[in-house]
TORKOL-4160 file (C-alpha; in steps of 0.2 Angstrom, whole numbers, padded with zeros to 4 digits, m for minus):
448
<pt num="1" X="0000" Y="m0001" Z="m0002"/>
<pt num="2" X="0007" Y="0016" Z="m0005"/>
<pt num="3" X="0008" Y="0029" Z="0009"/>
<pt num="4" X="m0007" Y="0042" Z="0012"/>
<pt num="5" X="m0005" Y="0059" Z="0006"/>
<pt num="6" X="m0011" Y="0071" Z="0021"/>
<pt num="7" X="m0023" Y="0084" Z="0017"/>
<pt num="8" X="m0015" Y="0100" Z="0017"/>
<pt num="9" X="m0020" Y="0113" Z="0033"/>
<pt num="10" X="m0038" Y="0119" Z="0029"/>
<pt num="11" X="m0037" Y="0134" Z="0042"/>
<pt num="12" X="m0020" Y="0136" Z="0036"/>
<pt num="13" X="m0026" Y="0139" Z="0016"/>
<pt num="14" X="m0041" Y="0149" Z="0023"/>
<pt num="15" X="m0028" Y="0159" Z="0034"/>
<pt num="16" X="m0017" Y="0165" Z="0016"/>
<pt num="17" X="m0031" Y="0161" Z="0003"/>
<pt num="18" X="m0049" Y="0163" Z="0009"/>
<pt num="19" X="m0055" Y="0176" Z="m0002"/>
<pt num="20" X="m0050" Y="0164" Z="m0018"/>
<pt num="21" X="m0057" Y="0151" Z="m0008"/>
<pt num="22" X="m0075" Y="0159" Z="m0008"/>
<pt num="23" X="m0075" Y="0163" Z="m0025"/>
<pt num="24" X="m0073" Y="0146" Z="m0029"/>
<pt num="25" X="m0083" Y="0139" Z="m0019"/>
<pt num="26" X="m0100" Y="0138" Z="m0030"/>
<pt num="27" X="m0088" Y="0128" Z="m0044"/>
<pt num="28" X="m0086" Y="0114" Z="m0028"/>
<pt num="29" X="m0095" Y="0101" Z="m0022"/>
<pt num="30" X="m0094" Y="0087" Z="m0010"/>
<pt num="31" X="m0093" Y="0074" Z="m0025"/>
<pt num="32" X="m0085" Y="0077" Z="m0041"/>
<pt num="33" X="m0092" Y="0074" Z="m0059"/>
<pt num="34" X="m0093" Y="0056" Z="m0056"/>
<pt num="35" X="m0101" Y="0057" Z="m0039"/>
<pt num="36" X="m0082" Y="0055" Z="m0031"/>
<pt num="37" X="m0079" Y="0056" Z="m0014"/>
<pt num="38" X="m0061" Y="0060" Z="m0016"/>
<pt num="39" X="m0047" Y="0060" Z="m0003"/>
<pt num="40" X="m0033" Y="0072" Z="m0007"/>
<pt num="41" X="m0023" Y="0058" Z="m0009"/>
<pt num="42" X="m0032" Y="0056" Z="m0026"/>
<pt num="43" X="m0041" Y="0076" Z="m0025"/>
<pt num="44" X="m0026" Y="0080" Z="m0031"/>
<pt num="45" X="m0022" Y="0074" Z="m0046"/>
<pt num="46" X="m0042" Y="0079" Z="m0054"/>
<pt num="47" X="m0039" Y="0098" Z="m0051"/>
<pt num="48" X="m0043" Y="0105" Z="m0068"/>
<pt num="49" X="m0027" Y="0116" Z="m0074"/>
<pt num="50" X="m0025" Y="0132" Z="m0070"/>
<pt num="51" X="m0034" Y="0130" Z="m0053"/>
<pt num="52" X="m0024" Y="0131" Z="m0038"/>
<pt num="53" X="m0027" Y="0113" Z="m0029"/>
<pt num="54" X="m0025" Y="0117" Z="m0011"/>
<pt num="55" X="m0040" Y="0132" Z="m0015"/>
<pt num="56" X="m0052" Y="0117" Z="m0023"/>
<pt num="57" X="m0049" Y="0105" Z="m0009"/>
<pt num="58" X="m0053" Y="0119" Z="0004"/>
<pt num="59" X="m0068" Y="0126" Z="m0007"/>
<pt num="60" X="m0072" Y="0108" Z="m0006"/>
<pt num="61" X="m0071" Y="0104" Z="0011"/>
<pt num="62" X="m0083" Y="0118" Z="0014"/>
<pt num="63" X="m0094" Y="0111" Z="0003"/>
<pt num="64" X="m0094" Y="0093" Z="0012"/>
<pt num="65" X="m0097" Y="0104" Z="0032"/>
<pt num="66" X="m0114" Y="0109" Z="0026"/>
<pt num="67" X="m0121" Y="0091" Z="0025"/>
<pt num="68" X="m0108" Y="0082" Z="0037"/>
<pt num="69" X="m0116" Y="0073" Z="0054"/>
<pt num="70" X="m0109" Y="0073" Z="0068"/>
<pt num="71" X="m0107" Y="0055" Z="0079"/>
<pt num="72" X="m0112" Y="0061" Z="0095"/>
<pt num="73" X="m0101" Y="0048" Z="0109"/>
<pt num="74" X="m0090" Y="0042" Z="0097"/>
<pt num="75" X="m0072" Y="0049" Z="0097"/>
<pt num="76" X="m0055" Y="0047" Z="0088"/>
<pt num="77" X="m0040" Y="0045" Z="0103"/>
<pt num="78" X="m0036" Y="0064" Z="0101"/>
<pt num="79" X="m0053" Y="0071" Z="0105"/>
<pt num="80" X="m0060" Y="0075" Z="0086"/>
<pt num="81" X="m0078" Y="0072" Z="0085"/>
<pt num="82" X="m0081" Y="0060" Z="0071"/>
<pt num="83" X="m0092" Y="0066" Z="0054"/>
<pt num="84" X="m0098" Y="0057" Z="0042"/>
<pt num="85" X="m0111" Y="0062" Z="0026"/>
<pt num="86" X="m0120" Y="0054" Z="0013"/>
<pt num="87" X="m0121" Y="0062" Z="m0004"/>
<pt num="88" X="m0132" Y="0058" Z="m0016"/>
<pt num="89" X="m0122" Y="0048" Z="m0025"/>
<pt num="90" X="m0122" Y="0036" Z="m0011"/>
<pt num="91" X="m0142" Y="0034" Z="m0008"/>
<pt num="92" X="m0142" Y="0022" Z="m0023"/>
<pt num="93" X="m0131" Y="0010" Z="m0013"/>
<pt num="94" X="m0143" Y="0010" Z="0002"/>
<pt num="95" X="m0160" Y="0011" Z="m0010"/>
<pt num="96" X="m0151" Y="m0007" Z="m0014"/>
<pt num="97" X="m0150" Y="m0011" Z="0002"/>
<pt num="98" X="m0165" Y="m0008" Z="0006"/>
<pt num="99" X="m0175" Y="m0017" Z="m0008"/>
<pt num="100" X="m0165" Y="m0032" Z="m0003"/>
<pt num="101" X="m0178" Y="m0033" Z="0009"/>
<pt num="102" X="m0194" Y="m0029" Z="m0001"/>
<pt num="103" X="m0210" Y="m0041" Z="m0005"/>
<pt num="104" X="m0202" Y="m0040" Z="m0023"/>
<pt num="105" X="m0189" Y="m0053" Z="m0019"/>
<pt num="106" X="m0202" Y="m0065" Z="m0011"/>
<pt num="107" X="m0214" Y="m0068" Z="m0023"/>
<pt num="108" X="m0207" Y="m0068" Z="m0040"/>
<pt num="109" X="m0217" Y="m0080" Z="m0050"/>
<pt num="110" X="m0218" Y="m0099" Z="m0046"/>
<pt num="111" X="m0202" Y="m0103" Z="m0043"/>
<pt num="112" X="m0204" Y="m0090" Z="m0027"/>
<pt num="113" X="m0223" Y="m0096" Z="m0023"/>
<pt num="114" X="m0214" Y="m0105" Z="m0005"/>
<pt num="115" X="m0207" Y="m0087" Z="m0001"/>
<pt num="116" X="m0194" Y="m0081" Z="0010"/>
<pt num="117" X="m0191" Y="m0098" Z="0016"/>
<pt num="118" X="m0188" Y="m0105" Z="0000"/>
<pt num="119" X="m0177" Y="m0093" Z="m0004"/>
<pt num="120" X="m0166" Y="m0098" Z="0010"/>
<pt num="121" X="m0167" Y="m0116" Z="0002"/>
<pt num="122" X="m0162" Y="m0108" Z="m0013"/>
<pt num="123" X="m0144" Y="m0099" Z="m0007"/>
<pt num="124" X="m0139" Y="m0115" Z="0005"/>
<pt num="125" X="m0121" Y="m0115" Z="m0001"/>
<pt num="126" X="m0118" Y="m0096" Z="0003"/>
<pt num="127" X="m0122" Y="m0095" Z="0021"/>
<pt num="128" X="m0101" Y="m0099" Z="0020"/>
<pt num="129" X="m0095" Y="m0090" Z="0009"/>
<pt num="130" X="m0092" Y="m0076" Z="0022"/>
<pt num="131" X="m0084" Y="m0091" Z="0033"/>
<pt num="132" X="m0070" Y="m0095" Z="0020"/>
<pt num="133" X="m0066" Y="m0078" Z="0012"/>
<pt num="134" X="m0064" Y="m0069" Z="0028"/>
<pt num="135" X="m0052" Y="m0082" Z="0033"/>
<pt num="136" X="m0042" Y="m0078" Z="0018"/>
<pt num="137" X="m0046" Y="m0063" Z="0019"/>
<pt num="138" X="m0035" Y="m0062" Z="0037"/>
<pt num="139" X="m0020" Y="m0076" Z="0027"/>
<pt num="140" X="m0029" Y="m0092" Z="0030"/>
<pt num="141" X="m0020" Y="m0104" Z="0019"/>
<pt num="142" X="m0033" Y="m0118" Z="0011"/>
<pt num="143" X="m0044" Y="m0120" Z="m0004"/>
<pt num="144" X="m0062" Y="m0115" Z="m0005"/>
<pt num="145" X="m0067" Y="m0134" Z="m0010"/>
<pt num="146" X="m0057" Y="m0140" Z="0004"/>
<pt num="147" X="m0064" Y="m0127" Z="0018"/>
<pt num="148" X="m0082" Y="m0131" Z="0009"/>
<pt num="149" X="m0083" Y="m0149" Z="0012"/>
<pt num="150" X="m0075" Y="m0149" Z="0030"/>
<pt num="151" X="m0090" Y="m0137" Z="0038"/>
<pt num="152" X="m0102" Y="m0147" Z="0025"/>
<pt num="153" X="m0097" Y="m0164" Z="0033"/>
<pt num="154" X="m0092" Y="m0157" Z="0052"/>
<pt num="155" X="m0072" Y="m0163" Z="0051"/>
<pt num="156" X="m0060" Y="m0159" Z="0060"/>
<pt num="157" X="m0049" Y="m0143" Z="0054"/>
<pt num="158" X="m0032" Y="m0151" Z="0051"/>
<pt num="159" X="m0021" Y="m0135" Z="0051"/>
<pt num="160" X="m0023" Y="m0117" Z="0057"/>
<pt num="161" X="m0029" Y="m0111" Z="0040"/>
<pt num="162" X="m0042" Y="m0124" Z="0042"/>
<pt num="163" X="m0046" Y="m0119" Z="0060"/>
<pt num="164" X="m0048" Y="m0101" Z="0054"/>
<pt num="165" X="m0063" Y="m0105" Z="0041"/>
<pt num="166" X="m0071" Y="m0116" Z="0054"/>
<pt num="167" X="m0070" Y="m0101" Z="0068"/>
<pt num="168" X="m0077" Y="m0091" Z="0055"/>
<pt num="169" X="m0093" Y="m0102" Z="0052"/>
<pt num="170" X="m0095" Y="m0103" Z="0069"/>
<pt num="171" X="m0092" Y="m0084" Z="0072"/>
<pt num="172" X="m0106" Y="m0080" Z="0058"/>
<pt num="173" X="m0120" Y="m0090" Z="0067"/>
<pt num="174" X="m0116" Y="m0083" Z="0085"/>
<pt num="175" X="m0119" Y="m0065" Z="0077"/>
<pt num="176" X="m0136" Y="m0071" Z="0071"/>
<pt num="177" X="m0140" Y="m0078" Z="0087"/>
<pt num="178" X="m0133" Y="m0066" Z="0095"/>
<pt num="179" X="m0145" Y="m0052" Z="0085"/>
<pt num="180" X="m0156" Y="m0048" Z="0096"/>
<pt num="181" X="m0145" Y="m0046" Z="0112"/>
<pt num="182" X="m0137" Y="m0029" Z="0114"/>
<pt num="183" X="m0118" Y="m0027" Z="0112"/>
<pt num="184" X="m0106" Y="m0028" Z="0128"/>
<pt num="185" X="m0089" Y="m0026" Z="0129"/>
<pt num="186" X="m0091" Y="m0044" Z="0137"/>
<pt num="187" X="m0102" Y="m0048" Z="0121"/>
<pt num="188" X="m0089" Y="m0043" Z="0108"/>
<pt num="189" X="m0076" Y="m0054" Z="0119"/>
<pt num="190" X="m0085" Y="m0069" Z="0117"/>
<pt num="191" X="m0087" Y="m0064" Z="0098"/>
<pt num="192" X="m0067" Y="m0063" Z="0095"/>
<pt num="193" X="m0065" Y="m0078" Z="0107"/>
<pt num="194" X="m0075" Y="m0089" Z="0092"/>
<pt num="195" X="m0065" Y="m0079" Z="0078"/>
<pt num="196" X="m0048" Y="m0084" Z="0086"/>
<pt num="197" X="m0049" Y="m0103" Z="0096"/>
<pt num="198" X="m0036" Y="m0114" Z="0093"/>
<pt num="199" X="m0028" Y="m0106" Z="0080"/>
<pt num="200" X="m0010" Y="m0110" Z="0084"/>
<pt num="201" X="m0005" Y="m0093" Z="0088"/>
<pt num="202" X="0006" Y="m0088" Z="0102"/>
<pt num="203" X="0002" Y="m0071" Z="0102"/>
<pt num="204" X="m0017" Y="m0072" Z="0103"/>
<pt num="205" X="m0026" Y="m0074" Z="0117"/>
<pt num="206" X="m0045" Y="m0079" Z="0112"/>
<pt num="207" X="m0058" Y="m0066" Z="0121"/>
<pt num="208" X="m0046" Y="m0053" Z="0133"/>
<pt num="209" X="m0042" Y="m0038" Z="0125"/>
<pt num="210" X="m0026" Y="m0033" Z="0125"/>
<pt num="211" X="m0015" Y="m0025" Z="0136"/>
<pt num="212" X="m0002" Y="m0017" Z="0131"/>
<pt num="213" X="0002" Y="m0005" Z="0118"/>
<pt num="214" X="0015" Y="m0012" Z="0105"/>
<pt num="215" X="0002" Y="m0019" Z="0092"/>
<pt num="216" X="0002" Y="m0005" Z="0074"/>
<pt num="217" X="m0007" Y="m0010" Z="0058"/>
<pt num="218" X="0009" Y="m0011" Z="0044"/>
<pt num="219" X="0011" Y="m0006" Z="0028"/>
<pt num="220" X="0018" Y="m0020" Z="0016"/>
<pt num="221" X="0035" Y="m0013" Z="0018"/>
<pt num="222" X="0032" Y="m0012" Z="0038"/>
<pt num="223" X="0030" Y="0004" Z="0040"/>
<pt num="224" X="0017" Y="0011" Z="0053"/>
<pt num="225" X="0001" Y="0015" Z="0046"/>
<pt num="226" X="m0011" Y="0015" Z="0059"/>
<pt num="227" X="m0007" Y="0015" Z="0081"/>
<pt num="228" X="m0022" Y="0010" Z="0091"/>
<pt num="229" X="m0028" Y="0021" Z="0105"/>
<pt num="230" X="m0019" Y="0012" Z="0121"/>
<pt num="231" X="m0025" Y="m0002" Z="0130"/>
<pt num="232" X="m0027" Y="0010" Z="0146"/>
<pt num="233" X="m0043" Y="0018" Z="0136"/>
<pt num="234" X="m0050" Y="0003" Z="0128"/>
<pt num="235" X="m0064" Y="m0003" Z="0142"/>
<pt num="236" X="m0071" Y="0014" Z="0139"/>
<pt num="237" X="m0069" Y="0017" Z="0121"/>
<pt num="238" X="m0078" Y="m0001" Z="0119"/>
<pt num="239" X="m0093" Y="0005" Z="0133"/>
<pt num="240" X="m0095" Y="0019" Z="0122"/>
<pt num="241" X="m0097" Y="0011" Z="0103"/>
<pt num="242" X="m0107" Y="m0001" Z="0114"/>
<pt num="243" X="m0118" Y="0012" Z="0119"/>
<pt num="244" X="m0118" Y="0019" Z="0101"/>
<pt num="245" X="m0122" Y="0003" Z="0095"/>
<pt num="246" X="m0138" Y="m0001" Z="0105"/>
<pt num="247" X="m0143" Y="0019" Z="0105"/>
<pt num="248" X="m0160" Y="0021" Z="0095"/>
<pt num="249" X="m0154" Y="0031" Z="0078"/>
<pt num="250" X="m0173" Y="0029" Z="0069"/>
<pt num="251" X="m0177" Y="0047" Z="0069"/>
<pt num="252" X="m0192" Y="0046" Z="0078"/>
<pt num="253" X="m0196" Y="0058" Z="0091"/>
<pt num="254" X="m0182" Y="0069" Z="0091"/>
<pt num="255" X="m0169" Y="0057" Z="0089"/>
<pt num="256" X="m0156" Y="0055" Z="0075"/>
<pt num="257" X="m0158" Y="0048" Z="0061"/>
<pt num="258" X="m0143" Y="0033" Z="0056"/>
<pt num="259" X="m0149" Y="0021" Z="0040"/>
<pt num="260" X="m0145" Y="0005" Z="0048"/>
<pt num="261" X="m0131" Y="0001" Z="0034"/>
<pt num="262" X="m0121" Y="0015" Z="0036"/>
<pt num="263" X="m0124" Y="0012" Z="0057"/>
<pt num="264" X="m0115" Y="m0005" Z="0053"/>
<pt num="265" X="m0103" Y="0001" Z="0043"/>
<pt num="266" X="m0096" Y="0012" Z="0057"/>
<pt num="267" X="m0097" Y="m0001" Z="0069"/>
<pt num="268" X="m0084" Y="m0011" Z="0058"/>
<pt num="269" X="m0074" Y="0004" Z="0055"/>
<pt num="270" X="m0072" Y="0009" Z="0074"/>
<pt num="271" X="m0069" Y="m0008" Z="0081"/>
<pt num="272" X="m0055" Y="m0009" Z="0068"/>
<pt num="273" X="m0049" Y="0008" Z="0071"/>
<pt num="274" X="m0048" Y="0004" Z="0091"/>
<pt num="275" X="m0041" Y="m0014" Z="0088"/>
<pt num="276" X="m0043" Y="m0020" Z="0105"/>
<pt num="277" X="m0036" Y="m0039" Z="0102"/>
<pt num="278" X="m0020" Y="m0044" Z="0097"/>
<pt num="279" X="m0025" Y="m0053" Z="0080"/>
<pt num="280" X="m0045" Y="m0059" Z="0075"/>
<pt num="281" X="m0048" Y="m0038" Z="0074"/>
<pt num="282" X="m0055" Y="m0037" Z="0056"/>
<pt num="283" X="m0065" Y="m0054" Z="0058"/>
<pt num="284" X="m0073" Y="m0048" Z="0073"/>
<pt num="285" X="m0075" Y="m0030" Z="0065"/>
<pt num="286" X="m0085" Y="m0039" Z="0049"/>
<pt num="287" X="m0095" Y="m0050" Z="0063"/>
<pt num="288" X="m0100" Y="m0033" Z="0072"/>
<pt num="289" X="m0106" Y="m0028" Z="0054"/>
<pt num="290" X="m0117" Y="m0044" Z="0050"/>
<pt num="291" X="m0122" Y="m0042" Z="0067"/>
<pt num="292" X="m0131" Y="m0025" Z="0066"/>
<pt num="293" X="m0140" Y="m0029" Z="0052"/>
<pt num="294" X="m0147" Y="m0044" Z="0055"/>
<pt num="295" X="m0151" Y="m0035" Z="0073"/>
<pt num="296" X="m0160" Y="m0024" Z="0061"/>
<pt num="297" X="m0171" Y="m0037" Z="0049"/>
<pt num="298" X="m0161" Y="m0039" Z="0031"/>
<pt num="299" X="m0160" Y="m0058" Z="0033"/>
<pt num="300" X="m0150" Y="m0061" Z="0016"/>
<pt num="301" X="m0136" Y="m0054" Z="0024"/>
<pt num="302" X="m0134" Y="m0072" Z="0032"/>
<pt num="303" X="m0129" Y="m0076" Z="0014"/>
<pt num="304" X="m0120" Y="m0061" Z="0008"/>
<pt num="305" X="m0103" Y="m0060" Z="0008"/>
<pt num="306" X="m0092" Y="m0043" Z="0011"/>
<pt num="307" X="m0076" Y="m0052" Z="0014"/>
<pt num="308" X="m0076" Y="m0060" Z="m0005"/>
<pt num="309" X="m0075" Y="m0042" Z="m0014"/>
<pt num="310" X="m0065" Y="m0036" Z="0002"/>
<pt num="311" X="m0052" Y="m0049" Z="m0003"/>
<pt num="312" X="m0051" Y="m0044" Z="m0020"/>
<pt num="313" X="m0048" Y="m0025" Z="m0015"/>
<pt num="314" X="m0038" Y="m0028" Z="0001"/>
<pt num="315" X="m0025" Y="m0009" Z="m0004"/>
<pt num="316" X="m0044" Y="m0001" Z="m0005"/>
<pt num="317" X="m0050" Y="m0006" Z="0007"/>
<pt num="318" X="m0036" Y="m0003" Z="0019"/>
<pt num="319" X="m0033" Y="0015" Z="0011"/>
<pt num="320" X="m0054" Y="0018" Z="0016"/>
<pt num="321" X="m0047" Y="0016" Z="0033"/>
<pt num="322" X="m0030" Y="0029" Z="0032"/>
<pt num="323" X="m0042" Y="0039" Z="0022"/>
<pt num="324" X="m0054" Y="0044" Z="0037"/>
<pt num="325" X="m0041" Y="0045" Z="0049"/>
<pt num="326" X="m0029" Y="0057" Z="0039"/>
<pt num="327" X="m0045" Y="0069" Z="0034"/>
<pt num="328" X="m0052" Y="0075" Z="0050"/>
<pt num="329" X="m0059" Y="0059" Z="0053"/>
<pt num="330" X="m0073" Y="0061" Z="0041"/>
<pt num="331" X="m0080" Y="0043" Z="0042"/>
<pt num="332" X="m0087" Y="0047" Z="0023"/>
<pt num="333" X="m0074" Y="0039" Z="0013"/>
<pt num="334" X="m0074" Y="0022" Z="0023"/>
<pt num="335" X="m0095" Y="0022" Z="0020"/>
<pt num="336" X="m0091" Y="0026" Z="0004"/>
<pt num="337" X="m0079" Y="0013" Z="m0001"/>
<pt num="338" X="m0090" Y="m0002" Z="0008"/>
<pt num="339" X="m0106" Y="0004" Z="0003"/>
<pt num="340" X="m0101" Y="0001" Z="m0015"/>
<pt num="341" X="m0093" Y="m0014" Z="m0009"/>
<pt num="342" X="m0109" Y="m0023" Z="m0003"/>
<pt num="343" X="m0120" Y="m0016" Z="m0019"/>
<pt num="344" X="m0107" Y="m0028" Z="m0029"/>
<pt num="345" X="m0111" Y="m0041" Z="m0013"/>
<pt num="346" X="m0129" Y="m0038" Z="m0018"/>
<pt num="347" X="m0129" Y="m0038" Z="m0036"/>
<pt num="348" X="m0118" Y="m0055" Z="m0035"/>
<pt num="349" X="m0135" Y="m0062" Z="m0024"/>
<pt num="350" X="m0148" Y="m0057" Z="m0032"/>
<pt num="351" X="m0141" Y="m0064" Z="m0049"/>
<pt num="352" X="m0134" Y="m0082" Z="m0041"/>
<pt num="353" X="m0154" Y="m0081" Z="m0032"/>
<pt num="354" X="m0161" Y="m0078" Z="m0048"/>
<pt num="355" X="m0151" Y="m0093" Z="m0060"/>
<pt num="356" X="m0155" Y="m0105" Z="m0043"/>
<pt num="357" X="m0176" Y="m0099" Z="m0045"/>
<pt num="358" X="m0175" Y="m0103" Z="m0064"/>
<pt num="359" X="m0167" Y="m0121" Z="m0061"/>
<pt num="360" X="m0178" Y="m0124" Z="m0046"/>
<pt num="361" X="m0194" Y="m0119" Z="m0059"/>
<pt num="362" X="m0186" Y="m0128" Z="m0072"/>
<pt num="363" X="m0185" Y="m0144" Z="m0059"/>
<pt num="364" X="m0202" Y="m0141" Z="m0054"/>
<pt num="365" X="m0212" Y="m0139" Z="m0072"/>
<pt num="366" X="m0199" Y="m0156" Z="m0077"/>
<pt num="367" X="m0204" Y="m0166" Z="m0060"/>
<pt num="368" X="m0224" Y="m0160" Z="m0065"/>
<pt num="369" X="m0223" Y="m0170" Z="m0079"/>
<pt num="370" X="m0218" Y="m0185" Z="m0071"/>
<pt num="371" X="m0232" Y="m0183" Z="m0058"/>
<pt num="372" X="m0220" Y="m0184" Z="m0043"/>
<pt num="373" X="m0217" Y="m0163" Z="m0040"/>
<pt num="374" X="m0232" Y="m0167" Z="m0027"/>
<pt num="375" X="m0223" Y="m0177" Z="m0016"/>
<pt num="376" X="m0208" Y="m0167" Z="m0015"/>
<pt num="377" X="m0206" Y="m0153" Z="m0001"/>
<pt num="378" X="m0194" Y="m0138" Z="m0006"/>
<pt num="379" X="m0177" Y="m0147" Z="0001"/>
<pt num="380" X="m0180" Y="m0162" Z="m0007"/>
<pt num="381" X="m0185" Y="m0153" Z="m0026"/>
<pt num="382" X="m0167" Y="m0146" Z="m0024"/>
<pt num="383" X="m0158" Y="m0161" Z="m0016"/>
<pt num="384" X="m0165" Y="m0169" Z="m0033"/>
<pt num="385" X="m0159" Y="m0155" Z="m0042"/>
<pt num="386" X="m0141" Y="m0157" Z="m0038"/>
<pt num="387" X="m0144" Y="m0176" Z="m0041"/>
<pt num="388" X="m0149" Y="m0177" Z="m0056"/>
<pt num="389" X="m0134" Y="m0161" Z="m0060"/>
<pt num="390" X="m0121" Y="m0174" Z="m0054"/>
<pt num="391" X="m0122" Y="m0189" Z="m0054"/>
<pt num="392" X="m0110" Y="m0197" Z="m0046"/>
<pt num="393" X="m0111" Y="m0185" Z="m0031"/>
<pt num="394" X="m0109" Y="m0189" Z="m0013"/>
<pt num="395" X="m0121" Y="m0182" Z="0000"/>
<pt num="396" X="m0121" Y="m0182" Z="0017"/>
<pt num="397" X="m0132" Y="m0181" Z="0033"/>
<pt num="398" X="m0122" Y="m0166" Z="0039"/>
<pt num="399" X="m0120" Y="m0159" Z="0023"/>
<pt num="400" X="m0139" Y="m0159" Z="0022"/>
<pt num="401" X="m0142" Y="m0151" Z="0040"/>
<pt num="402" X="m0129" Y="m0137" Z="0037"/>
<pt num="403" X="m0136" Y="m0132" Z="0022"/>
<pt num="404" X="m0154" Y="m0131" Z="0025"/>
<pt num="405" X="m0155" Y="m0127" Z="0044"/>
<pt num="406" X="m0163" Y="m0143" Z="0049"/>
<pt num="407" X="m0160" Y="m0157" Z="0060"/>
<pt num="408" X="m0151" Y="m0171" Z="0057"/>
<pt num="409" X="m0167" Y="m0186" Z="0057"/>
<pt num="410" X="m0176" Y="m0170" Z="0043"/>
<pt num="411" X="m0160" Y="m0172" Z="0035"/>
<pt num="412" X="m0157" Y="m0189" Z="0035"/>
<pt num="413" X="m0178" Y="m0190" Z="0029"/>
<pt num="414" X="m0174" Y="m0180" Z="0015"/>
<pt num="415" X="m0160" Y="m0189" Z="0007"/>
<pt num="416" X="m0172" Y="m0207" Z="0011"/>
<pt num="417" X="m0185" Y="m0200" Z="0000"/>
<pt num="418" X="m0173" Y="m0197" Z="m0013"/>
<pt num="419" X="m0167" Y="m0213" Z="m0011"/>
<pt num="420" X="m0186" Y="m0220" Z="m0014"/>
<pt num="421" X="m0188" Y="m0213" Z="m0028"/>
<pt num="422" X="m0171" Y="m0221" Z="m0035"/>
<pt num="423" X="m0161" Y="m0205" Z="m0037"/>
<pt num="424" X="m0147" Y="m0208" Z="m0026"/>
<pt num="425" X="m0141" Y="m0223" Z="m0019"/>
<pt num="426" X="m0135" Y="m0226" Z="m0002"/>
<pt num="427" X="m0117" Y="m0233" Z="0001"/>
<pt num="428" X="m0108" Y="m0233" Z="0020"/>
<pt num="429" X="m0089" Y="m0226" Z="0018"/>
<pt num="430" X="m0082" Y="m0231" Z="0035"/>
<pt num="431" X="m0093" Y="m0228" Z="0047"/>
<pt num="432" X="m0104" Y="m0214" Z="0037"/>
<pt num="433" X="m0117" Y="m0218" Z="0027"/>
<pt num="434" X="m0118" Y="m0205" Z="0012"/>
<pt num="435" X="m0129" Y="m0206" Z="m0003"/>
<pt num="436" X="m0125" Y="m0206" Z="m0021"/>
<pt num="437" X="m0130" Y="m0199" Z="m0037"/>
<pt num="438" X="m0137" Y="m0214" Z="m0047"/>
<pt num="439" X="m0130" Y="m0209" Z="m0065"/>
<pt num="440" X="m0147" Y="m0215" Z="m0073"/>
<pt num="441" X="m0158" Y="m0206" Z="m0061"/>
<pt num="442" X="m0167" Y="m0195" Z="m0073"/>
<pt num="443" X="m0173" Y="m0211" Z="m0082"/>
<pt num="444" X="m0177" Y="m0221" Z="m0065"/>
<pt num="445" X="m0186" Y="m0206" Z="m0059"/>
<pt num="446" X="m0197" Y="m0208" Z="m0078"/>
<pt num="447" X="m0201" Y="m0227" Z="m0075"/>
<pt num="448" X="m0206" Y="m0221" Z="m0055"/>
């Protein structure tokens, strides 16, 4: 990551070039012509020729100040107030997030007739995505295929990389279970404990706040990019963060309004800024994001992986933190980056869901022609689709249990139903019974 250029001092510019700044004010907005909320690091290269860069920057800063919101209760180590803005260019991302839970998503032709519960089944494979990519973002060295097989079959982790993936899977489950509970320092520590236990890192103390100030965030060349607040302040600062998380920001009765997604992103930022643990801060911060989104009723976020996209842009992820810290703790830079990542993740999620809906609709029509559509529930239909598409594929009770969030007895009953239709053949592998997709399942179904 290249060193971030620190913006010139605003007050110094106003003192020496104030008249010129005011003359340029009408020509500058909070964002550029393409809707980008640029930090000085990039801004300085995009000023039109003939215009003083510092004057243009100060004019832009004035325009931003008019639309910024102050975050009461949160502040930097130096006491700086934290601010943010939501320019019009970011509203489209918030709109996409809100539409995600609209009735539109839950009633889409005959494939969606079963509503949100059936949609959850259609996105079964995505529930593990965040666990895998979040661990890989933190350096876990394991392949997606191996990690998914481990989680599906409940196999114990064999190395540190697999342990990180396994922990992150449990972390996502814990964040979901705690969605109706208030945030506390103890809960943050419990989430961290889940994220880091048994990873073999001697420097990690699962669930324990750091008691020293030797933790820094370094760049690729060992340069210090971020030095978090001292350990002596951690408890009080985390208590303030929890108070902010638990407070109502719904705009009612005179209370300020903060969009739930923006608030979740702020929680993500603040835990990364506080860096309360020696390791695992990123995973815990992202768990807080998911905890708050699920708490606010955005259920699809159980299946939407932001880490998959953050993993593709680690430099921009780090820069979005530094842009905030070097420009008067304006969190808009981090919010902007995260909202764009989330919007991309939503588009991928909806595209995946649409493909699954189409495939499911085609399967139901085919089963109807065979006269057996009414004999299968939604889970069994989806399992049958996989079996027909992948002859020779092995299914296990534990895999189905995790994919659909059902008990082992229900999973076994679903598999046995497909055995009765001759789509699956039971086989023993050691002490485990697995179910193999019959190579001629389609013809056997016609005969059945």
